[in-house]
Backbone bond lengths (Angstrom), bond angles and torsions (degrees), N, CA, C in turn:
res aa  C-N    CA-C-N  psi(-1)  N-CA   C-N-CA  omega(-1)  CA-C   N-CA-C  phi
1 M - - - 1.423 - - 1.433 109.90 -
2 S 1.280 116.32 129.91 1.402 121.84 -175.62 1.519 111.18 -104.03
3 R 1.260 113.62 138.79 1.401 117.41 -175.65 1.624 107.26 -91.35
4 S 1.300 108.26 136.40 1.506 112.43 173.87 1.531 108.46 -77.30
5 P 1.317 109.88 146.20 1.433 111.78 176.35 1.485 115.16 -62.63
6 S 1.307 116.54 132.09 1.409 121.77 176.44 1.588 114.09 -86.86
7 F 1.287 111.68 141.03 1.495 114.29 179.18 1.452 108.89 -105.52
8 T 1.223 110.78 115.07 1.532 119.54 -179.62 1.468 113.89 -111.02
9 S 1.233 121.97 159.03 1.381 122.22 179.59 1.487 107.98 -83.69
10 R 1.245 115.82 154.94 1.481 120.24 178.24 1.502 112.02 -72.02
11 P 1.136 114.55 140.88 1.531 118.75 175.92 1.560 105.74 -61.73
12 P 1.327 119.51 148.20 1.441 124.14 178.33 1.442 117.16 -49.15
13 A 1.224 118.65 -32.21 1.471 123.43 -175.42 1.560 108.79 -67.35
14 T 1.432 118.24 -25.22 1.421 115.79 -176.56 1.552 113.66 -90.87
15 I 1.375 118.56 -9.16 1.399 121.23 174.19 1.445 109.38 -63.89
16 P 1.323 118.31 136.78 1.457 121.00 178.55 1.519 112.32 -60.49
17 S 1.197 119.70 140.75 1.555 128.09 -173.07 1.590 110.47 -59.12
18 R 1.407 117.61 -33.77 1.435 120.33 -177.94 1.555 108.98 -67.07
19 F 1.240 122.04 -35.71 1.460 123.17 178.68 1.458 107.21 -76.92
20 R 1.214 123.48 -35.57 1.473 122.47 -175.37 1.485 109.53 -65.44
21 R 1.284 113.89 -45.62 1.562 116.54 175.79 1.453 116.40 -59.57
22 R 1.367 116.91 -37.76 1.410 119.82 176.28 1.459 115.13 -60.79
23 V 1.354 118.38 -36.74 1.461 125.65 -175.35 1.587 104.22 -71.95
24 Q 1.272 118.18 -31.29 1.450 119.39 -170.16 1.522 110.03 -83.53
25 R 1.242 115.84 -19.54 1.485 113.78 -172.68 1.495 112.33 -88.81
26 G 1.413 119.12 165.94 1.418 121.87 -179.05 1.585 107.96 -101.68
27 F 1.299 118.85 -145.26 1.420 123.60 174.75 1.495 115.16 -64.07
28 T 1.267 117.07 145.22 1.521 118.71 175.26 1.618 105.48 -87.00
29 L 1.222 112.02 162.52 1.511 115.18 176.78 1.549 108.57 -64.34
30 V 1.257 120.36 -38.46 1.499 114.83 178.57 1.500 116.56 -64.52
31 E 1.342 116.35 -33.02 1.351 123.41 175.90 1.537 111.43 -69.78
32 T 1.227 118.22 -35.77 1.533 121.34 -179.27 1.547 106.46 -75.98
33 M 1.358 120.04 -38.36 1.553 120.33 173.46 1.463 112.86 -62.20
34 I 1.336 122.85 -36.94 1.419 129.76 -174.47 1.730 103.55 -71.07
35 A 1.289 112.63 -45.81 1.412 117.17 -175.07 1.594 105.82 -66.68
36 T 1.372 121.03 -45.16 1.388 124.98 174.05 1.534 116.16 -56.16
37 M 1.329 112.50 -41.92 1.473 116.58 175.98 1.540 113.18 -68.01
38 V 1.310 120.08 -35.29 1.456 118.16 174.44 1.398 118.23 -70.62
39 F 1.413 114.44 -36.46 1.531 119.96 170.06 1.498 114.31 -62.79
40 T 1.431 117.19 -37.22 1.461 118.87 176.57 1.458 111.25 -68.31
41 M 1.248 123.78 -41.22 1.463 126.19 175.91 1.468 115.60 -60.56
42 G 1.314 111.24 -38.62 1.533 117.80 170.19 1.584 114.94 -59.94
43 I 1.354 112.82 -48.66 1.473 119.89 177.22 1.531 111.72 -59.39
44 L 1.353 115.85 -43.85 1.444 122.73 -179.16 1.538 108.87 -62.79
45 G 1.430 120.79 -42.63 1.431 126.20 178.31 1.573 109.44 -58.33
46 V 1.376 115.65 -45.18 1.293 118.06 -176.82 1.523 115.52 -67.07
47 Y 1.419 112.96 -33.98 1.457 123.00 179.98 1.538 107.27 -68.07
48 A 1.292 118.01 -43.17 1.522 122.72 177.51 1.476 112.67 -61.04
49 M 1.366 116.19 -42.68 1.456 120.32 173.34 1.507 114.46 -59.69
50 M 1.369 113.60 -42.82 1.541 112.42 179.49 1.553 107.84 -69.99
51 I 1.224 126.47 -37.46 1.444 123.29 174.41 1.512 114.72 -55.57
52 K 1.426 113.44 -44.87 1.497 115.77 -178.30 1.542 106.36 -71.14
53 S 1.247 124.15 -36.24 1.510 123.84 -178.29 1.485 108.66 -65.72
54 Y 1.370 118.39 -35.31 1.431 122.56 174.52 1.631 113.41 -66.21
55 Q 1.335 115.17 -39.70 1.375 117.43 171.10 1.476 119.04 -61.26
56 L 1.309 112.73 -41.32 1.566 121.55 179.86 1.568 108.38 -70.60
57 V 1.341 120.37 -36.26 1.401 118.54 175.68 1.493 111.56 -70.02
58 T 1.363 121.43 -39.87 1.506 122.08 173.67 1.402 113.61 -60.74
59 L 1.379 118.65 -40.15 1.531 124.08 179.59 1.574 106.88 -65.33
60 A 1.286 117.98 -42.38 1.458 121.80 -176.80 1.642 110.45 -67.75
61 R 1.348 113.00 -39.43 1.520 119.17 174.43 1.487 107.52 -62.15
62 H 1.471 123.83 -44.89 1.310 118.09 -179.15 1.483 118.09 -68.84
63 R 1.343 114.62 -30.21 1.454 120.94 173.71 1.535 110.41 -65.50
64 D 1.181 121.41 -38.85 1.581 131.71 179.22 1.587 103.05 -63.03
65 N 1.352 116.96 -54.65 1.442 121.09 -178.20 1.422 111.13 -61.85
66 A 1.331 118.97 -43.03 1.531 120.25 177.72 1.447 111.06 -57.75
67 R 1.349 114.10 -43.86 1.478 119.18 -172.39 1.418 109.39 -73.69
68 A 1.366 124.24 -24.84 1.443 127.02 168.65 1.475 110.55 -64.87
69 F 1.330 122.50 -45.12 1.416 124.66 178.96 1.554 108.08 -56.32
70 L 1.345 113.06 -45.96 1.494 113.45 -173.18 1.522 112.25 -69.52
71 V 1.261 115.92 -39.20 1.491 120.47 176.20 1.489 113.37 -63.05
72 S 1.428 116.20 -34.97 1.452 121.59 179.04 1.600 108.54 -62.31
73 F 1.334 111.69 -52.63 1.527 119.55 -177.84 1.474 111.67 -62.11
74 S 1.386 116.73 -43.20 1.504 117.98 176.90 1.436 115.51 -64.01
75 D 1.375 116.83 -32.61 1.460 121.76 177.01 1.542 107.79 -69.07
76 Q 1.320 120.98 -41.03 1.352 122.24 176.30 1.528 110.43 -56.52
77 F 1.333 115.45 -45.22 1.463 121.44 -170.72 1.549 108.34 -70.20
78 L 1.299 115.60 -26.89 1.498 119.73 -179.27 1.571 111.13 -82.86
79 R 1.303 118.61 -30.05 1.510 118.30 -166.72 1.433 111.29 -110.61
80 L 1.372 120.71 -27.67 1.518 120.72 -177.66 1.592 112.81 -71.65
81 Q 1.250 114.58 150.21 1.461 123.21 173.46 1.580 105.85 -61.87
82 T 1.273 120.80 144.20 1.380 126.34 176.96 1.557 114.34 -74.53
83 T 1.252 113.67 -28.93 1.530 119.09 -178.61 1.351 113.98 -125.10
84 D 1.317 119.52 158.07 1.485 128.12 173.30 1.505 108.31 -118.42
85 M 1.283 119.54 142.03 1.435 122.76 174.60 1.471 114.84 -83.70
86 I 1.200 118.02 111.95 1.512 123.42 -172.87 1.532 105.09 -127.57
87 S 1.431 113.45 112.21 1.427 122.23 -174.70 1.474 115.06 56.13
88 G 1.368 115.06 37.77 1.417 120.92 178.08 1.482 117.42 84.22
89 S 1.325 116.03 -3.29 1.446 124.28 -174.95 1.420 109.90 -111.49
90 P 1.401 124.44 140.96 1.465 124.77 174.02 1.522 105.81 -76.72
91 V 1.415 115.58 130.41 1.422 124.77 168.02 1.497 110.28 -116.76
92 L 1.346 114.10 130.85 1.447 120.54 174.53 1.495 114.92 -61.76
93 R 1.284 118.66 125.92 1.429 121.46 175.87 1.557 108.58 -65.40
94 P 1.454 115.09 143.68 1.467 119.67 177.53 1.478 116.45 -57.01
95 L 1.337 119.11 -29.67 1.509 125.83 175.39 1.461 109.57 -54.43
96 F 1.382 119.34 -33.94 1.458 119.53 -169.64 1.570 110.20 -110.38
97 D 1.342 113.83 7.16 1.440 113.54 -178.42 1.553 113.42 -75.94
98 T 1.324 119.71 118.80 1.509 117.92 -174.57 1.532 110.56 -76.75
99 G 1.249 118.90 -7.08 1.548 120.55 -177.88 1.541 102.46 -94.27
100 G 1.345 123.63 -15.22 1.475 118.67 178.40 1.490 112.21 -78.70
101 S 1.252 118.12 168.69 1.484 125.59 179.54 1.413 112.56 -141.58
102 G 1.321 119.69 171.72 1.485 126.50 175.55 1.404 113.16 55.56
103 G 1.367 116.13 -113.00 1.517 115.71 -167.28 1.559 106.88 -106.56
104 D 1.348 122.34 18.49 1.475 120.18 179.98 1.555 108.94 -59.38
105 G 1.404 112.95 131.50 1.409 124.67 176.62 1.502 110.60 74.04
106 L 1.287 122.16 14.66 1.449 122.72 -178.10 1.584 107.42 -107.92
107 T 1.245 119.71 130.32 1.315 123.87 173.96 1.660 109.77 -144.43
108 W 1.358 110.76 152.40 1.457 114.02 -179.58 1.492 110.51 -143.49
109 T 1.354 115.75 135.18 1.472 120.44 177.02 1.585 107.85 -115.31
110 D 1.270 113.82 122.79 1.368 118.18 178.95 1.531 115.99 -76.93
111 P 1.268 124.43 174.77 1.462 120.28 173.74 1.469 119.67 -67.06
112 A 1.314 119.94 -12.61 1.403 122.64 173.91 1.531 110.81 -92.12
113 G 1.258 117.09 1.62 1.475 121.02 -178.67 1.493 118.42 83.04
114 N 1.333 116.27 11.17 1.484 121.59 172.96 1.642 109.11 -76.78
115 V 1.259 114.17 129.18 1.546 123.31 178.49 1.457 110.63 -94.04
116 Y 1.356 117.11 127.73 1.427 119.29 176.92 1.565 105.25 -114.11
117 G 1.277 112.36 137.48 1.627 117.08 174.65 1.497 103.38 87.28
118 G 1.347 105.44 -163.06 1.519 118.62 174.89 1.542 114.05 88.70
119 G 1.289 115.02 1.59 1.581 117.58 173.15 1.441 108.35 -75.01
120 V 1.376 108.84 174.86 1.407 115.47 175.20 1.441 116.29 -80.29
121 H 1.315 116.04 123.18 1.535 119.05 -175.53 1.566 117.01 51.06
122 P 1.308 118.56 53.60 1.466 117.09 178.61 1.571 106.30 -70.23
123 A 1.359 107.30 144.82 1.543 113.65 174.39 1.558 107.31 -62.34
124 N 1.233 118.95 -37.91 1.501 119.73 -179.24 1.449 110.82 -166.10
125 L 1.269 122.98 168.16 1.420 125.87 177.26 1.490 115.78 -106.23
126 Q 1.315 116.34 116.16 1.519 121.49 -178.35 1.500 109.10 -88.22
127 V 1.285 119.57 123.79 1.489 122.22 175.84 1.550 107.26 -130.92
128 P 1.382 114.94 151.43 1.436 117.67 179.39 1.586 110.76 -86.67
129 L 1.239 114.64 141.91 1.405 125.27 167.37 1.474 113.37 -110.97
130 G 1.423 118.86 132.91 1.482 116.14 179.07 1.473 116.38 93.58
131 D 1.308 119.19 170.91 1.519 122.87 -178.92 1.461 106.41 -81.23
132 A 1.383 117.23 152.66 1.319 124.59 179.21 1.633 106.20 -69.47
133 Q 1.197 118.53 -33.52 1.493 124.04 -176.05 1.480 114.10 -69.79
134 S 1.419 118.86 -36.94 1.450 116.05 -170.40 1.495 111.16 -117.21
135 S 1.272 123.85 -66.81 1.414 122.74 -169.44 1.502 114.72 -132.80
136 R 1.377 113.94 56.22 1.448 112.79 -179.84 1.452 116.17 -78.29
137 V 1.345 114.09 132.91 1.412 118.96 -175.64 1.620 106.89 -129.33
138 M 1.351 117.28 137.98 1.431 118.15 -178.20 1.522 106.53 -87.99
139 A 1.271 120.86 139.09 1.370 126.95 -179.58 1.462 111.54 -120.76
140 T 1.372 116.26 147.80 1.505 118.51 178.72 1.520 109.79 -105.75
141 V 1.217 118.59 128.79 1.490 123.53 -179.62 1.645 103.88 -113.00
142 T 1.370 113.11 130.27 1.433 119.12 173.24 1.458 107.26 -128.89
143 R 1.317 116.97 161.91 1.512 125.46 172.53 1.438 111.30 -135.54
144 Q 1.309 113.24 155.45 1.411 121.45 -178.21 1.563 103.37 -142.35
145 V 1.306 117.38 123.86 1.412 124.82 176.43 1.545 115.97 -114.58
146 T 1.324 117.25 127.38 1.446 121.86 -172.60 1.505 109.15 -130.62
147 Y 1.277 121.46 151.44 1.479 124.67 167.29 1.476 108.15 -83.31
148 L 1.410 110.81 145.38 1.535 117.48 176.14 1.531 104.34 -117.90
149 D 1.360 113.28 151.22 1.474 118.50 171.04 1.520 107.38 -89.28
150 T 1.271 118.50 -171.91 1.556 124.22 -170.02 1.521 105.15 -74.20
151 T 1.336 125.91 -13.73 1.468 123.23 175.22 1.471 112.46 -97.59
152 G 1.327 123.44 5.45 1.375 130.02 178.05 1.514 107.08 84.83
153 T 1.193 130.95 7.83 1.413 130.91 178.89 1.593 110.03 -85.62
154 P 1.319 114.77 132.99 1.527 116.72 175.52 1.514 111.28 -47.20
155 A 1.289 114.48 133.83 1.531 122.47 176.22 1.537 104.86 -113.78
156 G 1.332 108.30 159.74 1.466 116.66 174.99 1.579 113.94 -78.18
157 G 1.206 115.78 -18.08 1.586 117.94 178.01 1.494 105.96 -152.36
158 N 1.369 111.74 -176.69 1.417 118.55 -174.79 1.482 108.98 -72.58
159 V 1.303 123.22 121.46 1.509 130.78 173.28 1.520 109.46 -100.53
160 V 1.365 113.12 112.40 1.445 121.51 -171.51 1.602 107.44 -72.59
161 T 1.153 118.89 124.75 1.485 123.89 177.61 1.681 107.84 -112.92
162 A 1.334 113.76 178.34 1.431 116.50 174.34 1.634 111.48 -59.16
163 A 1.214 116.97 -35.92 1.476 119.19 174.31 1.444 122.05 -89.97
164 G 1.355 114.59 7.58 1.486 122.63 -179.45 1.557 107.73 114.71
165 W 1.351 117.40 -140.47 1.419 121.26 177.92 1.532 104.33 -120.71
166 I 1.313 114.25 148.99 1.378 125.48 -176.55 1.578 117.49 -101.34
167 L 1.335 113.31 125.13 1.503 118.25 -178.85 1.479 106.55 -115.07
168 Q 1.366 112.83 142.75 1.424 121.40 173.42 1.560 111.20 -118.54
169 G 1.302 113.91 128.09 1.397 120.36 175.80 1.602 116.42 -107.24
170 T 1.209 117.40 129.29 1.447 122.77 174.91 1.379 110.65 -111.74
171 F 1.300 120.69 122.92 1.393 126.36 -175.24 1.544 109.53 -117.66
172 T 1.314 124.29 126.09 1.441 124.77 -164.40 1.541 102.79 -134.37
173 I 1.358 121.46 132.97 1.465 125.50 171.93 1.616 106.85 -125.86
174 T 1.246 108.36 136.19 1.494 120.77 -177.96 1.426 108.45 -126.15
175 Y 1.385 118.23 135.77 1.395 125.11 177.56 1.590 111.70 -154.66
176 Q 1.258 115.32 161.25 1.398 121.68 178.53 1.568 113.93 -136.02
177 P 1.389 114.07 100.54 1.391 117.15 -179.76 1.545 111.45 -65.77
178 Q 1.283 115.29 161.00 1.452 113.95 -174.71 1.567 112.06 -68.09
179 G 1.376 115.79 132.98 1.439 120.55 -175.58 1.440 123.01 67.62
180 Q 1.536 114.42 14.29 1.421 122.76 -178.35 1.520 109.87 -121.63
181 P 1.273 118.91 162.47 1.508 120.72 175.75 1.634 106.27 -70.91
182 I 1.223 112.20 167.55 1.554 122.05 176.55 1.523 106.81 -62.74
183 Q 1.356 111.16 131.06 1.402 114.67 175.21 1.490 106.69 -112.61
184 S 1.444 112.77 145.29 1.506 118.63 179.45 1.494 108.51 -145.59
185 Q 1.421 114.12 142.78 1.428 124.26 178.46 1.549 109.25 -138.41
186 S 1.239 111.72 142.91 1.495 114.97 176.63 1.592 110.18 -135.28
187 I 1.373 109.88 156.22 1.481 113.84 174.85 1.534 107.78 -137.61
188 I 1.260 117.94 135.86 1.499 123.90 179.74 1.511 107.82 -112.00
189 V 1.309 111.99 140.59 1.406 120.57 -177.60 1.621 106.24 -144.46
190 A 1.336 111.92 148.33 1.531 114.66 176.01 1.495 108.20 -134.97
191 R 1.346 114.38 152.53 1.407 126.51 -175.63 1.389 113.99 -148.08
192 T 1.319 117.40 150.07 1.481 120.07 169.63 1.468 113.90 -92.22
193 V 1.306 119.70 152.59 1.465 124.43 -176.99 1.478 103.39 -126.89
194 P 1.403 121.18 114.77 1.467 119.28 -177.15 1.548 107.58 -71.27
């Protein structure tokens, strides 16, 4: 019976010395520097994403606050009486005056009790958006009131309909967050006045 040749590994002494040294070493300085650079680039990428997400959250918060201002003013326009009785005579409130412009009739009181606007014929109403500590932005609120005819088309004067005359109020807020383009939102509401 013949024996097949057996394959055995070489004894360690017969492995060339250049391979033996390679097996015994750890990472080289170049490999460590490359790994550190890749790790640093990853951390910087995560940091950049966090900054961008913070900017987007801040912009969304400003949009929500701006929308809340517009809804508040449009609700006032829809539910308030258009006139006040002064000395027995009806006087049109400034909010409903079609000859007014800018911030006429607009006032805002913040949670701290600070009142914004309310002066005689203000050019516009300046209101703060955002927290005082982080990203406060001053926004400009304007309003425009026009008469509408029975078809909903702007009219030069009050057109009396069966329900009275129709007023349309357009409320616009404009602001510029830091490092962002100018943002603007509007809301349009219409109501009848008996």
